NUNUFI-91787 format. One line per field, with one value per residue (C-alpha): residue in one letter; residue number from 1; x, y, z. Coordinates in nm, 3 decimals, decimal comma. Layout:
% residues N
aa	[A/...]
i	[NUM/...]
east	[X/...]
north	[Y/...]
up	[Z/...]
***
This chain:
% residues 64
aa	[M/S/L/T/E/L/K/Q/E/A/E/R/L/S/P/A/E/R/R/H/L/A/A/H/L/V/A/L/E/R/K/S/D/P/G/F/K/Q/Q/L/A/E/K/I/D/D/H/T/P/G/Q/W/V/V/R/E/D/A/E/K/R/L/E/E]
i	[1/2/3/4/5/6/7/8/9/10/11/12/13/14/15/16/17/18/19/20/21/22/23/24/25/26/27/28/29/30/31/32/33/34/35/36/37/38/39/40/41/42/43/44/45/46/47/48/49/50/51/52/53/54/55/56/57/58/59/60/61/62/63/64]
east	[0,954/0,875/0,669/0,395/0,385/0,369/0,076/-0,105/-0,051/-0,179/-0,500/-0,563/-0,541/-0,845/-0,920/-0,776/-0,458/-0,422/-0,452/-0,178/0,040/-0,018/0,077/0,390/0,492/0,439/0,653/0,929/0,914/0,932/1,243/1,422/1,331/1,383/1,172/0,879/0,705/0,717/0,594/0,308/0,212/0,205/-0,021/-0,255/-0,269/-0,343/-0,711/-0,712/-0,984/-0,791/-0,510/-0,733/-0,728/-1,051/-1,046/-1,108/-0,813/-0,588/-0,691/-0,613/-0,268/-0,198/-0,290/-0,031]
north	[1,477/1,162/0,869/0,967/1,317/1,175/0,953/1,249/1,454/1,165/1,160/1,521/1,441/1,402/1,050/1,144/1,280/0,962/0,749/0,957/0,920/0,544/0,516/0,720/0,496/0,182/0,334/0,409/0,055/-0,085/0,121/0,007/-0,362/-0,537/-0,835/-0,623/-0,613/-0,993/-1,045/-0,801/-0,966/-1,307/-1,178/-1,013/-1,328/-1,555/-1,645/-1,858/-1,713/-1,823/-1,587/-1,281/-1,005/-0,849/-0,470/-0,420/-0,648/-0,456/-0,128/-0,267/-0,378/-0,033/0,129/-0,078]
up	[0,964/1,161/1,039/1,284/1,136/0,784/0,882/1,036/0,721/0,508/0,713/0,610/0,239/0,018/-0,112/-0,453/-0,292/-0,086/-0,402/-0,565/-0,256/-0,247/-0,616/-0,550/-0,261/-0,470/-0,746/-0,495/-0,362/-0,713/-0,789/-0,474/-0,495/-0,830/-0,721/-0,605/-0,943/-0,975/-0,618/-0,668/-0,998/-0,829/-0,554/-0,803/-1,017/-0,719/-0,741/-0,425/-0,197/0,111/0,013/-0,022/0,237/0,355/0,324/0,695/0,780/0,540/0,700/1,047/0,929/0,790/1,122/1,310]
***
């Protein structure tokens, strides 16, 4: 199955199913990259407003 097909299938999922899929993908990333957990924690802990991503911008990045 191609990435395009996977994206199309993801669009058909319910919001709850998409959240489960997103959590699964994050878990896979964490397993394959030992530094991922630390990087994610640093981003979550960063309270600098200039570093925040607006939801609409994040959605646009995901569509690319």
